[in-house]
Structure formats: structure tokens, C-alpha cells
C-alpha positions in Angstrom: 143.0 97.2 98.5 141.7 100.0 96.4 144.1 101.6 93.9 144.8 105.3 94.4 143.8 106.3 90.9 140.6 104.8 89.4 139.5 105.2 85.8 136.4 107.3 85.2 134.7 104.2 83.7 135.4 102.1 86.8 134.1 104.9 89.1 130.9 105.1 87.0 130.3 101.3 87.2 131.1 101.3 91.0 128.7 104.2 91.6 125.9 102.5 89.7 126.6 99.3 91.5 126.4 101.0 94.9 123.3 103.0 94.0 121.3 100.0 92.6 120.1 98.7 96.0 119.0 102.1 97.0 117.1 102.5 93.8 115.3 99.2 94.3 114.2 100.1 97.8 111.9 102.8 96.4 110.3 100.4 93.9 109.7 97.6 96.5 107.2 99.5 98.6 105.0 97.4 100.9 101.3 97.1 100.1 99.1 99.9 101.4 96.7 99.4 104.2 93.8 99.7 101.7 95.3 96.8 99.6 95.8 94.5 102.6 92.7 95.7 104.5 90.4 95.0 101.6 90.7 91.2 102.3 91.7 90.5 98.7 95.3 89.9 99.7 96.7 86.4 99.7 99.5 86.3 102.3 102.3 83.8 101.6 105.1 83.1 104.2 107.9 80.7 103.2 111.6 80.0 103.4 112.1 80.9 99.8 109.9 82.8 97.3 110.3 83.6 93.6 108.1 85.6 91.3 108.4 85.4 87.5 106.9 88.6 86.0 106.9 87.1 82.5 104.9 84.0 83.3 102.9 85.4 86.2 103.9 82.4 88.4 104.9 82.9 92.1 106.6 80.0 93.7 107.1 79.5 97.5 109.2 76.7 99.0 109.8 75.5 102.5 107.4 75.8 105.4 104.8 77.5 103.3 102.0 79.2 105.1 99.1 80.8 103.3 96.4 83.1 104.7 93.6 84.3 102.4 91.1 86.2 104.6 88.7 86.9 101.7 87.9 83.2 101.6 88.5 82.5 105.3 91.3 80.1 104.1 94.5 79.0 105.8 96.9 76.4 104.4 100.3 74.9 105.0 102.5 72.9 102.6 106.1 72.2 101.5 105.6 74.2 98.2 103.0 76.5 96.7 102.7 77.9 93.2 100.2 80.7 92.3 99.5 81.0 88.6 98.2 84.5 88.5 97.0 84.4 84.9 94.8 81.4 85.7 94.0 82.4 89.3 95.1 78.9 90.3 97.0 77.9 93.5 98.8 74.6 93.6 100.0 73.3 97.0 102.2 70.3 97.2 103.9 68.2 99.8 102.1 67.5 103.1 99.3 69.9 102.3 96.7 70.9 104.9 93.9 73.4 104.1 91.4 74.8 106.6 88.4 76.8 105.4 85.4 77.8 107.6 86.2 74.9 110.0 86.3 72.3 107.1 89.7 70.8 106.4 91.4 68.6 103.8 94.8 66.9 103.7 96.6 65.5 100.7 99.9 65.4 98.8 98.8 67.9 96.1 95.8 70.2 96.4 94.8 72.6 93.6 92.6 75.6 94.4 90.7 77.3 91.6 90.1 80.8 93.0 87.3 81.9 90.8 85.3 78.7 91.2 86.2 78.2 94.9 87.0 74.6 94.0 89.6 72.3 95.7 91.0 69.3 93.8 93.0 67.0 96.1 95.4 64.1 95.2 96.9 61.7 97.8 100.4 60.3 98.2 100.9 57.1 96.3 98.9 54.2 97.9 97.2 56.6 100.3 94.0 58.5 100.4 92.9 62.1 100.8 91.5 63.0 104.2 88.7 65.6 104.7 86.7 66.8 107.6 83.5 68.7 106.9 81.3 70.4 109.5 77.6 69.6 109.0 75.5 72.4 110.5 72.6 71.5 112.7 69.2 71.8 111.0 66.5 74.2 112.1 64.1 73.2 114.9 61.4 72.2 112.4 63.7 69.7 110.6 65.0 68.0 113.8 63.3 64.7 114.5 61.1 64.7 117.5 60.2 61.8 119.8 58.3 59.0 118.3 54.5 59.4 118.4 52.6 57.2 120.7 49.5 55.3 119.4 
């Protein structure tokens, strides 16, 4: 029930409250095609995401999926934290990373973006599992049939 006569102060506060979401919409523009199309975008899909502008840390929780086309990298985990100041991505909880056909599984995997380095840690009393594709050598390096005397 809204009173028939509202104070000017209340009207101002109500108006600002109602306008706030509209004002935010203009500041939350989606990335442009050139930003996404450049391949430098790191796409994160999750149930919940938080970004702290002061610390530069982005946290994603629940069914996390990551796609980083610039490095041909896809990953899934329970949680991910991107430390933008350090350019470090920490994935935790049932982590699976796939890059160029190679894969790695672990409980915690840290990816140092600038070095292209993965550091994986297993669950307690378990091991990290990796699968690496070994490219076939050139024709000259393939062993031939044994020579006959």
C-alpha cells in the first residue's frame, strides 16, 4: 500500500532506486566483436561468478567451463579463480584441461598464462593423470626394416 502523499525526500530516493538498474545497463555493455574475435578473450561459464575490481580477482563457482581460443585451451572444474594482476588461472575441484589434444586431470591445476605453464596437484593419496600426443616423426627418422647381411 502506497501512501497518497509522499515526502519529496522519499520520492527522490525511490526515483534513484528505480533508475539505478537502468543506469547500470548502459555500463555493462557486452564485449565488441573485435574484442572477442581477436582470440584473446577467456570465456568463463559457471553457476556463480564474482569479480573484485580492487584485487583484480575473478572467481567462478559451480560447473565451471573455460574456453581460451588464443591458446586452444578448454577446461572444466568446480571452481576457477583468475588473478588478472599476475595473469594466473587456478582451477580446483575435479579439474580437466584439454589443449591441442593433450589433456591433464587433477584436483588443483594452476595455469601461468605468460609462461604457458601448467602445475597440477592431485587429490590426497591420488596422482595427476596426463595424456600427451606424440607426433609421428618424419620419414627420415622412422626406423626401416633391418638390413640383411
